[in-house]
C-alpha positions as CSV (number, residue, x, y, z in Angstrom):
1,M,-47.0,-8.2,18.9
2,Q,-47.0,-9.8,22.4
3,H,-50.5,-11.1,21.7
4,V,-49.4,-12.7,18.4
5,V,-46.4,-14.3,20.1
6,K,-48.5,-15.6,23.0
7,K,-51.1,-17.0,20.5
8,A,-48.3,-18.7,18.5
9,R,-47.0,-20.4,21.6
10,D,-50.5,-21.4,22.8
11,L,-51.2,-23.0,19.5
12,S,-47.8,-24.8,19.4
13,L,-47.2,-23.2,16.0
14,P,-43.3,-23.3,16.3
15,L,-43.4,-27.1,16.8
16,L,-46.0,-27.7,14.1
17,S,-44.1,-25.4,11.7
18,G,-40.9,-27.3,12.3
19,V,-42.7,-30.6,11.6
20,V,-44.2,-29.3,8.3
21,A,-40.8,-27.8,7.2
22,A,-39.0,-31.1,8.0
23,L,-41.5,-33.2,6.1
24,A,-41.4,-31.0,3.1
25,W,-37.6,-30.7,3.0
26,A,-37.0,-34.4,3.6
27,N,-39.4,-35.4,0.8
28,L,-38.3,-32.8,-1.7
29,D,-34.5,-33.1,-1.1
30,P,-33.7,-35.9,1.4
31,H,-29.9,-35.8,0.8
32,S,-29.5,-32.1,1.7
33,Y,-31.8,-32.6,4.7
34,E,-29.7,-35.4,6.0
35,A,-26.5,-33.4,5.3
36,V,-27.7,-30.4,7.2
37,V,-29.3,-32.2,10.2
38,H,-26.6,-34.7,10.8
39,A,-23.4,-33.0,9.5
40,S,-20.8,-32.3,12.1
41,P,-17.1,-31.2,12.3
42,F,-16.5,-34.5,14.1
43,G,-18.2,-36.7,11.4
44,E,-21.7,-37.6,10.6
45,H,-24.0,-37.9,13.7
46,G,-21.2,-36.4,15.8
47,P,-21.2,-33.6,18.3
48,L,-22.2,-30.1,17.1
49,S,-24.5,-31.5,14.4
50,L,-28.0,-29.9,14.4
51,H,-29.4,-33.2,15.7
52,F,-27.0,-33.3,18.6
53,I,-27.5,-29.6,19.5
54,V,-31.3,-30.0,19.5
55,N,-31.7,-33.5,21.1
56,D,-28.7,-33.6,23.5
57,L,-28.5,-29.9,24.5
58,F,-31.8,-28.0,23.8
59,M,-34.0,-30.9,25.0
60,V,-32.3,-30.6,28.4
61,L,-34.3,-27.4,28.9
62,F,-37.5,-29.0,27.6
63,F,-37.4,-31.9,30.0
64,G,-36.2,-29.6,32.8
65,I,-39.4,-27.5,32.4
66,A,-41.5,-30.6,32.2
67,T,-39.9,-31.8,35.5
68,G,-40.7,-28.4,37.0
69,E,-44.4,-28.8,36.1
70,I,-44.3,-32.2,37.9
71,V,-42.6,-30.7,41.0
72,E,-45.2,-27.9,41.2
73,A,-48.1,-30.4,40.7
74,V,-47.3,-32.0,44.1
75,L,-47.2,-28.7,46.0
76,P,-50.3,-27.4,47.9
77,G,-52.8,-26.2,45.3
78,G,-51.3,-28.4,42.6
79,S,-53.1,-31.1,40.7
80,L,-51.3,-33.9,42.6
81,N,-52.1,-32.4,46.0
82,P,-53.9,-33.6,48.0
83,P,-53.2,-37.1,46.7
84,K,-56.9,-38.2,47.1
85,K,-58.2,-36.0,44.3
86,A,-55.4,-37.3,42.0
87,V,-56.2,-41.0,42.5
88,N,-58.5,-41.4,39.5
89,P,-56.4,-39.6,36.9
90,L,-53.3,-41.3,38.2
91,L,-54.9,-44.7,37.9
92,G,-56.0,-43.5,34.4
93,T,-52.3,-42.8,33.7
94,I,-51.4,-46.4,34.5
95,G,-53.9,-47.4,31.8
96,G,-52.6,-44.7,29.5
97,V,-49.1,-46.2,29.7
98,A,-49.8,-50.0,30.0
99,G,-52.6,-49.8,27.3
100,P,-50.3,-48.5,24.5
101,V,-47.5,-50.9,25.4
102,L,-49.8,-53.9,25.3
103,A,-51.5,-52.7,22.1
104,F,-48.1,-52.1,20.5
105,L,-46.8,-55.6,21.4
106,A,-50.1,-57.3,20.5
107,Y,-50.1,-55.6,17.0
108,L,-46.6,-56.7,16.3
109,Y,-47.2,-60.2,17.5
110,F,-50.3,-60.4,15.3
111,I,-48.4,-59.4,12.2
112,G,-45.3,-61.4,13.1
113,R,-42.9,-58.4,13.6
114,M,-41.7,-58.9,17.1
115,D,-38.2,-57.7,16.0
116,L,-39.7,-54.2,16.3
117,A,-40.8,-54.8,20.0
118,G,-37.9,-52.6,21.3
119,G,-40.0,-49.5,20.4
120,W,-42.7,-50.3,23.0
121,G,-41.9,-47.0,24.9
122,I,-42.7,-44.8,21.9
123,P,-46.5,-44.5,22.5
124,T,-46.4,-44.2,26.3
125,A,-46.4,-40.3,26.7
126,T,-48.8,-37.6,25.7
127,D,-47.8,-34.2,24.1
128,I,-48.9,-31.9,27.0
129,A,-49.1,-28.6,25.0
130,L,-51.1,-30.0,22.0
131,A,-53.4,-32.2,24.2
132,W,-54.1,-29.1,26.3
133,L,-54.9,-27.0,23.2
134,V,-57.2,-29.7,21.7
135,A,-58.9,-30.3,25.1
136,R,-59.8,-26.6,25.5
137,L,-61.2,-26.6,22.0
138,A,-63.2,-29.8,22.5
139,F,-64.5,-29.3,26.1
140,G,-64.3,-25.5,26.6
141,P,-61.6,-23.9,28.8
142,Q,-63.4,-24.4,32.1
143,H,-64.5,-28.0,31.8
144,P,-63.0,-30.3,34.5
145,A,-61.8,-32.7,31.8
146,V,-59.1,-30.2,30.8
147,S,-57.5,-30.3,34.3
148,F,-58.0,-34.1,34.4
149,L,-56.2,-34.5,31.1
150,L,-53.4,-32.1,32.1
151,L,-52.7,-34.1,35.3
152,L,-52.8,-37.3,33.3
153,A,-50.4,-35.9,30.7
154,V,-47.9,-34.6,33.3
155,A,-48.0,-38.0,35.1
156,D,-47.4,-40.1,31.9
157,D,-44.7,-37.7,30.8
158,A,-43.0,-38.3,34.2
159,I,-43.2,-42.1,33.5
160,G,-41.9,-41.4,30.0
161,L,-38.8,-39.7,31.4
162,V,-38.1,-42.8,33.5
163,I,-38.6,-45.0,30.5
164,I,-36.2,-43.0,28.4
165,G,-33.5,-43.0,31.1
166,V,-33.8,-46.6,32.1
167,F,-34.6,-48.5,28.9
168,Y,-33.2,-46.3,26.1
169,P,-29.5,-45.5,26.7
170,D,-27.4,-44.6,23.7
171,P,-28.0,-47.6,21.3
172,H,-24.5,-47.1,19.7
173,H,-22.5,-47.4,22.9
174,P,-22.8,-49.6,26.0
175,V,-23.6,-47.9,29.3
176,E,-20.5,-46.9,31.4
177,P,-22.0,-47.0,34.9
178,A,-18.9,-45.5,36.5
179,F,-19.6,-42.1,35.0
180,L,-23.0,-42.1,36.7
181,A,-21.2,-41.2,39.9
182,L,-21.0,-37.6,38.5
183,V,-24.8,-37.6,38.6
184,G,-24.6,-38.5,42.3
185,V,-22.2,-35.6,42.8
186,A,-24.6,-33.3,41.0
187,L,-27.4,-34.4,43.3
188,A,-25.2,-33.7,46.3
189,A,-24.3,-30.3,44.9
190,A,-27.9,-29.4,44.2
191,W,-28.9,-30.4,47.7
192,G,-26.1,-28.4,49.3
193,M,-26.9,-25.4,47.3
194,R,-30.6,-25.5,48.4
195,K,-29.5,-25.9,52.0
196,A,-27.2,-22.9,51.6
197,G,-30.1,-20.8,50.3
198,V,-28.8,-20.4,46.8
199,K,-31.6,-18.6,44.8
200,S,-30.1,-18.2,41.3
201,F,-31.3,-20.8,38.8
202,W,-28.1,-20.1,36.8
203,A,-26.1,-21.6,39.6
204,Y,-28.1,-24.8,39.6
205,L,-27.6,-25.0,35.8
206,A,-23.9,-24.2,35.9
207,V,-22.8,-26.6,38.6
208,P,-25.1,-29.6,39.2
209,G,-26.7,-29.2,35.8
210,L,-23.4,-29.5,34.0
211,L,-22.1,-32.3,36.2
212,S,-25.3,-34.3,35.6
213,W,-25.1,-33.7,31.8
214,A,-21.5,-34.8,31.7
215,G,-22.2,-37.9,33.8
216,L,-25.1,-39.0,31.6
217,F,-23.2,-38.2,28.4
218,F,-20.0,-40.1,29.3
219,A,-22.1,-43.0,30.7
220,H,-23.9,-43.2,27.3
221,V,-27.3,-42.5,28.9
222,H,-29.3,-39.8,27.1
223,P,-28.1,-36.5,28.4
224,A,-31.4,-34.7,27.6
225,L,-32.5,-35.9,31.1
226,A,-29.7,-34.0,32.8
227,L,-31.9,-31.5,34.7
228,V,-34.5,-34.1,35.7
229,P,-32.7,-34.9,39.0
230,V,-31.6,-31.2,39.5
231,V,-34.8,-29.3,39.1
232,P,-36.6,-30.7,42.2
233,F,-33.9,-29.1,44.4
234,M,-34.7,-25.6,43.1
235,P,-36.5,-23.5,45.8
236,T,-40.2,-23.2,45.1
237,A,-43.0,-20.8,46.1
238,G,-44.4,-23.6,48.4
239,H,-47.7,-23.7,46.5
240,D,-49.0,-24.0,42.9
241,D,-51.6,-21.8,41.2
242,G,-52.2,-24.4,38.5
243,M,-50.5,-25.3,35.2
244,F,-50.5,-22.4,32.6
245,S,-51.7,-20.0,35.3
246,E,-50.7,-16.4,34.7
247,A,-50.5,-15.8,38.5
248,E,-47.3,-17.8,38.6
249,E,-45.6,-15.1,36.6
250,H,-45.5,-13.0,39.7
251,H,-43.8,-15.6,41.9
252,G,-40.1,-14.8,42.5
253,D,-39.0,-18.3,43.6
254,T,-36.1,-20.0,41.8
255,L,-38.2,-22.7,40.0
256,N,-40.7,-20.2,38.6
257,R,-38.0,-17.8,37.4
258,F,-36.2,-20.8,35.7
259,Q,-39.4,-21.8,34.0
260,H,-40.5,-18.4,32.9
261,F,-37.0,-17.4,31.6
262,F,-36.8,-20.5,29.4
263,H,-40.4,-21.1,28.5
264,A,-40.6,-18.8,25.5
265,P,-37.1,-19.9,24.1
266,V,-38.1,-23.6,24.5
267,D,-41.5,-23.0,22.9
268,F,-40.0,-21.4,19.9
269,G,-37.0,-23.7,20.0
270,L,-39.4,-26.6,19.3
271,F,-39.3,-25.4,15.7
272,A,-35.7,-26.7,15.6
273,F,-36.8,-29.9,17.4
274,G,-39.5,-30.5,14.8
275,L,-37.1,-29.7,12.0
276,A,-34.3,-32.0,13.3
277,N,-36.6,-35.0,14.1
278,A,-39.7,-35.0,11.9
279,G,-37.9,-35.3,8.5
280,V,-39.4,-38.6,7.5
281,V,-39.7,-39.7,3.8
282,F,-43.3,-40.8,3.2
283,G,-42.1,-44.0,1.6
284,V,-40.8,-45.3,4.9
285,V,-44.3,-45.8,6.3
286,G,-44.3,-49.4,7.5
287,D,-45.2,-51.8,10.3
288,A,-43.7,-49.7,13.0
289,S,-45.8,-46.7,11.8
290,W,-49.1,-48.6,12.2
291,A,-48.0,-50.2,15.5
292,V,-47.3,-46.8,17.1
293,L,-50.5,-45.3,15.7
294,F,-52.6,-48.3,16.8
295,A,-51.0,-48.2,20.3
296,L,-51.7,-44.5,20.7
297,M,-55.2,-44.3,19.1
298,V,-56.6,-47.5,20.5
299,G,-54.3,-48.6,23.4
300,K,-54.1,-45.3,25.1
301,T,-57.8,-44.4,24.7
302,V,-59.0,-47.8,25.9
303,G,-56.4,-48.0,28.7
304,I,-57.3,-44.6,30.1
305,Y,-61.1,-45.3,29.9
306,V,-60.9,-48.8,31.5
307,C,-58.7,-47.8,34.4
308,S,-60.3,-44.5,35.2
309,M,-63.8,-45.9,34.9
310,G,-62.8,-48.9,37.0
311,A,-61.4,-46.5,39.6
312,H,-64.7,-44.6,39.5
313,L,-66.7,-47.7,40.2
314,A,-64.3,-48.7,42.9
315,G,-64.9,-45.6,44.9
316,F,-62.4,-43.1,43.4
317,P,-64.7,-40.9,41.5
318,L,-64.0,-38.9,38.3
319,P,-63.9,-35.1,38.8
320,E,-67.3,-33.6,39.3
321,G,-68.7,-32.7,35.9
322,M,-67.1,-35.7,34.1
323,D,-68.9,-38.8,32.9
324,G,-68.2,-41.8,30.6
325,R,-68.6,-39.7,27.5
326,S,-66.1,-37.0,28.5
327,L,-63.7,-39.6,29.8
328,F,-63.7,-41.3,26.4
329,V,-63.0,-38.0,24.6
330,A,-60.2,-37.2,27.1
331,G,-58.6,-40.6,26.5
332,L,-58.7,-40.0,22.8
333,T,-57.1,-36.6,23.3
334,A,-54.3,-38.2,25.2
335,A,-53.5,-40.2,22.1
336,I,-51.7,-37.2,20.7
337,G,-48.1,-38.2,21.4
338,L,-46.1,-36.0,19.1
339,T,-43.1,-34.5,20.9
340,V,-42.0,-37.2,23.3
341,A,-43.0,-40.0,20.9
342,L,-40.7,-38.4,18.2
343,F,-37.9,-38.2,20.8
344,V,-38.2,-41.8,21.9
345,A,-38.5,-43.1,18.3
346,G,-35.1,-41.5,17.6
347,V,-33.5,-43.6,20.4
348,A,-35.6,-46.8,20.4
349,Y,-34.1,-48.3,17.2
350,T,-30.7,-48.4,15.5
351,D,-32.1,-49.2,12.0
352,A,-32.8,-45.9,10.1
353,T,-35.8,-47.4,8.3
354,A,-37.4,-48.5,11.6
355,V,-36.7,-45.0,13.1
356,G,-38.3,-43.3,10.2
357,A,-41.4,-45.6,10.2
358,A,-41.9,-45.2,14.0
359,K,-41.6,-41.4,13.7
360,M,-44.2,-41.4,11.0
361,G,-46.6,-43.2,13.4
362,A,-45.9,-40.5,16.0
363,L,-46.7,-37.8,13.4
364,L,-49.9,-39.5,12.3
365,S,-51.1,-39.4,15.9
366,A,-51.7,-35.7,15.4
367,G,-54.7,-37.0,13.4
368,A,-56.4,-37.6,16.7
369,A,-57.1,-33.9,17.0
370,P,-60.0,-33.7,14.4
371,L,-61.4,-37.0,15.7
372,V,-61.5,-35.5,19.2
373,L,-63.4,-32.4,18.0
374,F,-65.8,-34.6,16.0
375,A,-66.4,-37.0,19.0
376,A,-66.8,-34.0,21.4
377,R,-69.5,-32.6,19.1
378,V,-71.3,-35.9,18.6
379,L,-71.2,-36.8,22.3
380,R,-72.0,-33.2,23.4
381,V,-69.4,-33.0,26.1
382,R,-68.6,-29.3,25.7
383,G,-69.5,-27.3,28.8
384,E,-68.3,-25.5,31.9
385,A,-67.1,-26.6,35.3
386,P,-69.9,-27.1,37.7
387,Q,-70.3,-24.2,40.0
388,P,-71.0,-24.7,43.7
389,A,-74.5,-23.8,44.7
390,A,-74.8,-20.3,46.2
391,A,-75.8,-20.2,49.8
392,P,-79.3,-18.7,50.3
393,A,-79.3,-15.1,51.2
394,P,-80.3,-14.4,54.7
395,A,-83.8,-13.0,55.2
396,P,-83.7,-9.3,55.6
397,V,-84.4,-8.1,59.1
398,V,-87.4,-5.8,59.0
399,A,-88.6,-4.2,62.2
400,S,-92.4,-4.2,62.7
401,Y,-94.5,-2.6,65.3
402,S,-95.6,-6.0,66.5
403,T,-92.0,-7.0,67.2
404,L,-90.7,-3.9,68.8
405,P,-90.5,-3.9,72.6
406,P,-93.2,-1.9,74.4
407,P,-92.3,1.7,75.3
408,A,-90.8,2.3,78.7
409,E,-93.2,3.7,81.1
């Protein structure tokens, strides 16, 4: 049973199942779907609706774990440490964010729909779990392109968190900056707890976590980001064994215990996220759908390729074992923008039709997966990480009569 559960998590089956269930329900009985997802004792779209519970409460843990991965990546042994080896994928990340934004806006300008330009942040981030899964299938588990893609996905998700917090506050209410002082109090509390040697992650969630959530909620900034400023203060092991490494399960530091306690609930809770966010009626496919899809499939792929290859030519090389072909396939893999793209689509627009169309574009980006596998086969990029050459074995020492000292007289 443990093997089955682990396999389901590795394959992102809860999220995919929630997406499929939402699409089926929304298209077979859209009225009941809307009633269940958005119904609340405080009125439609109010607190305690399924949509509120998932997006404003559950996603706090999702983004908290994502922040933890970023924190670990900068520790010794992590993919962002030392900085020199991260230069190429980080420059690729710039292309992976700027490319989709430019492609999105260019597409809308070309078709004369700049009224949809507010959704420019939707295609900027990569779905870490799905991209990792597809990359392992395309390249093989030990290929350096898998680590390259993971680093790139973590970095552009970090940028995605900033974009959500800064550019996408609650569209129905103006920002109330005074309440952001509570976030400052939360930061001070988290810093004080770390200095005092507090090891319980529950304490970080209960005090600075709640303060941060309340500050963002009442300031009308999306409260799903509440743990983003808190998690970096959780004590760490001081080094990183690598993302998805089983060795981390044996670390007893606060950050690792937080991540491992909530990882399985979050992985399976993504079923509810898919159910609450992916219920799009197929008839709402429109200009926003094609703009998001074009930005992900073309803008992200080209942006990553151009910036990473440019960095390579400028003296910041690709990881050993990668070339232009594997870089192209990695860029195409990064076009899978399901989870964060769905989330941003829900806050980027106020018009329900535009929200549905943008979400459909995010869902269609999952179609990059078979294209990645096809491209990997055609370009023959599958392989293993290069192994360092073994040092030559020392010549055996063989005593011979000719080399022995003469007998003593």
